[in-house]
Residue, then its C-alpha position, 0 to 999 in steps of 0.5 A: m435474701q435468696q430464697q431456697p428452692h422449693t421441693q415438693a414430694p412427688e404426688n404419685s409416689l404411692d400410686f404403685l402401692w395403692a394399685i397393689v392394694l386395690i388389686v389384692t382387695t379386688i381379688l379378695l372381694i371376688w373370692y369372698f362373694g363368688k367362691s361358690y361359682i369359682t369352686s364350681a368352675i374349677f371342679f367342672v374343669k378338673l372333672w373333664e381333665i380327669a376323665a381325659i386322663k383316665f381315657v388315655f391311660g385306659f389304652w395304656d393299661k391294656l398295652a401295659s398288661f400285654l407287655h407286662l409293664p407297670i399299670a398307672n396308679l390313678d388312685v389320687l384322681n379317683k379320690w378327687v372325683d369322689v371329693i368333687n362329687k360330694q362337694t356341696g358348697p364352696a371349697n377352701i383355698n387349700t383344697l383348690i390348690q391341692v386338686n390343681a397340683d394333683v391333676g397337674k402332675f398328669t397333665r403337665y407333660p402333655i401340655i409341655f409337649a403341646l406348647l413345644i409343638i405350638a412354639a415350633g410351628i410359630y418359629f418355623g412358620n414365621v416368615a421373618s425366621r426364614f431370612k437368615t442369610v446376610f448378603d453383601m453386594k458380591r454375594l447378592k450378585n452371584t446369587e441372582k445371576e441365575n435369575w438375571p443372567r444379563i448381569v453376568p458380565v459385571a457379576n465378578l467385577n468390583l466396579v465400586d472400588t474402580d476409578l470411574n475414569k479408567g479401564p473399559w468400564a470408565m464412564s463417559m468423558t465430560p466435554m472438557q476431558f474430551c477436548k483436552k484428550h484430543k487437543l481441541l482447546k486454545e488458551e486465551i485471556k478473556n477479561g483478564k482471566p485465563a480461558v479456553s476456546l474450541i478449535r472448531g476445525e479440529a473439533h469438526k475432524v474429530l467428530a466426523l471421524q466418530l462416524g466410522p466405516l460406511w455402511n455397504g449393506r452387507i451384514d456379513t462384513l460386520p464384526e460378530h458382535m454387531q451381527a449379534l446385536l442386529a440379530v436381536f434387533m431384527t428378531r424382536t422387531a419381527g415379534d419373536v421376543d423369546k428367541a431374542d431374549e434367549l440369544l441375549d441371555q446366552i451371550a451374557v452368560s458366556a461373557g463370564s467365561g471371557k469368550l462370547d458365544f454367538n451361536g445361532v446369530h446367523g440363523l436369525l439373521r437369515k430368517y429376519m434380515n429381509t423383513k420389510s421394516v428392517v430393509k427400509v431402515m437400513q437403506r436410510h443410513a450411510y454409516v454403520t453406527t447410524m444404521m445400528a442406532s436406527m435399528l435399536e430405535l426400530t426395535r423399541e417400537a416393538g417393546v422395551l429393550c434396555n442398554a443394560d440387556f447387552l452390558w457385555l458390549k461396553p468393554l468390547d466396543r465402547k463407541l457403539w455402546y455409547v451410540l446405542n446408549s444415546v438413542g432416545r436421549q436429547t443429547a449425546v456424550p462427547e465421545v459419540a456426539g458426531v454420530f448422534a448429530h449425523w444420525l439426527v440429520e439422516k433421520k430427518f431426511q430419511y436418506p443416507m448421507k456420506t458427507p459428515m453432518v456434525d456441525a450441530a455437534v461442534d456447536g454443542l461442544d463449543e457451548a458446553i466448553n463456554e459454560v465451564i469456568y476454566e482454571p489453568e490447574e486443570q491442565e494435565 
């Protein structure tokens, strides 16, 4: 036979009621045994309150007499002063209630005023109450432009919703994307599966062309943006960080208007171009790109200089941006792998080499392609 579930009434169902009974009983006992002390304490406080009220209204009476205004009627307070002074034993509860009510008619307004002042002080003095502005990314960027002027080149752009592979702010290409763009792959079948291999001769040509023009030792023949970067590098190397930072801020802010401001560049170049360490570095390179990379490296020996400090460069000269972005890395992106490989060779021998030394870049690109599982549908 199936047993009926056994239900028990909650043992604590009357706890709340018993708690109320206990509290009321405690209050009654305190009043019964301590009403003399309670009466004395309440009357003592009320006498001081009445004295304070009379003191304040004493000034009011003088002012009211002068202005012919009504004088405050304090008879009820005087009555209670007499009652309190004549009280010899404990007062009954009704007396205590009445004295609190009569005195409270005078004290309630100052108390309300004081509480309002305290509340206002807490509200306006609380740090959390000051943070009322809601920021989205656009508003935050525009607000912080004054504090961080070097974000101006991207402050009005919505790069979050922009295709990562398109436009001047596109990210660097993967090895596979790079090889497809320059047609450096040869399709074949390996172990019965489609695969690709690198056409090394063509890859060598493409990577060698990345080196760009030869360095002729004349800064005035370089594009303006390269001269500006060299001015920053030289100035920081010489220890004049403030001047270099001023120039970086000036160029970054001008990027917001669409026209870069390179004022002051030539003056800094004339001042620092013959610095011993600068001349020594420039003489060790055969190409403009590798010279620029070593100048950035030299600058960083004197302190931190991030690529984010010259964001304006990326849409202007993508190759140089990635050359400088690769300084300090173990590997370079495919778009400047040839420059990176040649730069490492020139650094090792400390001598300018006009013959492109990009074999290491070809090997690295070949290795990267072999690590990719090729699928024919990836072809464009």
